[in-house]
N, C-alpha and C positions, 0 to 999 in steps of 0.2 A: 797800911799793911793788911788790915782786915779786908779791904776792898779787893785785894788780889784773890782771896778765896771766894769772892762772890762774882767775879767777872764771868761773863758768858764766854765759853770756849770758842775757838775758831775751828769748828768741826765741819767735816764733810757730812753728807747725808747719812752715811753709814757709821758715823761716830769716830772716824779715824782722824788723828792729828798728824799733820805733815810738816816737815821742815827740810829744805834741801832735798837730799835723796833718801831720807828716812821716813817711815810711816809707823806711828805708834797706835796700837789698838789698846786703849786704856781699860777696856772691859776684859779682854783675854790676856792682857799683859804681854802681848807679842810685839816685838820691834822688828820691822822688816826693812831691808836695804837691798835693792837690786835683785829681788827674788829670793834672797836668803833671809831666814827668820831666826830669832833668838828669843827665848823666854826670859822676861825680867821678873824680879821680885816685885812685890807690891810697892815697897818704898822706892825702888829704882824707877818704876813706872810713874809714881807720883812726882818724883823729882823731875823726870824728863817732861812730864806733862806741864808742870809749872814753867819750866824753861822754854818749852815750845810756845806756850800761850803768851809768854813775856819776852819773845825774841827781840833782840836789839835793846833789851833792858838788862841791867845788872840786878840779880836777885840776891838779897842778903841771906846769910845763914839763919838769922832770926826769923825772916819771913818763911823759910822752909820749915823751921821748927814749929812756928805758930800754925801754919796751914796743914802740915802733915801730922805732927805729933800732938798739936793742940796747945792752948794757952796755959793750962794747968799741968804742965809736964816737967819732968826732971831731965828731959833730953838736953844734951849739951852740943856745942859746936862740933865736937869730934864725931858725933852721930852723922851729921851732914857730910863731913869730910870722908868718912868711911864709905857711905853709900855713893857719894860722887865718884870715889876711886873705883868702886865696883862697876858703876855705870860706864865710866871711861874705858875700862877693860872690855866690856861687852861691845861698846861702840867700835873699839879697835879690832875686835874679833870679826866684826861685820865688814871691816875695811871701808867704812863710810868716810866721807869728807867732813862730817860733822864732829866737832869737838866741844867739850865743856871747858871753857877758858876761865881761869881764876883771875879776878880783878883784885889785886892785893888790897886788903883792908876794906873792901866793899862787898864782895860776894862772887857770884858766878854768872856767866852768860853763855848762851849757845851760839856758836859761830860756824860758818861753813868755811873750811880751809880750802883755799884755792891752790890747786896743784898745777905745776907748769905743763 
């Protein structure tokens, strides 16, 4: 789990992270989709950054807590659940195909929803 925090990011030259039709600027906390932008909170941006960097992998709540809040924290699972919920609402407002999927008992993963 500690290795997740040390992995080198999949960055563009300008520091942007992309997945499907979304682009995250982790420095300005701006999430962009098809020309529309929305401002994220720091925690939402950190959650999304971890999900983008680990796409196709399930990230546990414990991993989020360790990477974002730190090892010596009193943060609990519901902290992650709350921020994931807020992030989902912002993704929905942007009308993106990207969703945060819950993998029951394991954690969360970022997926691109295929629309007919």
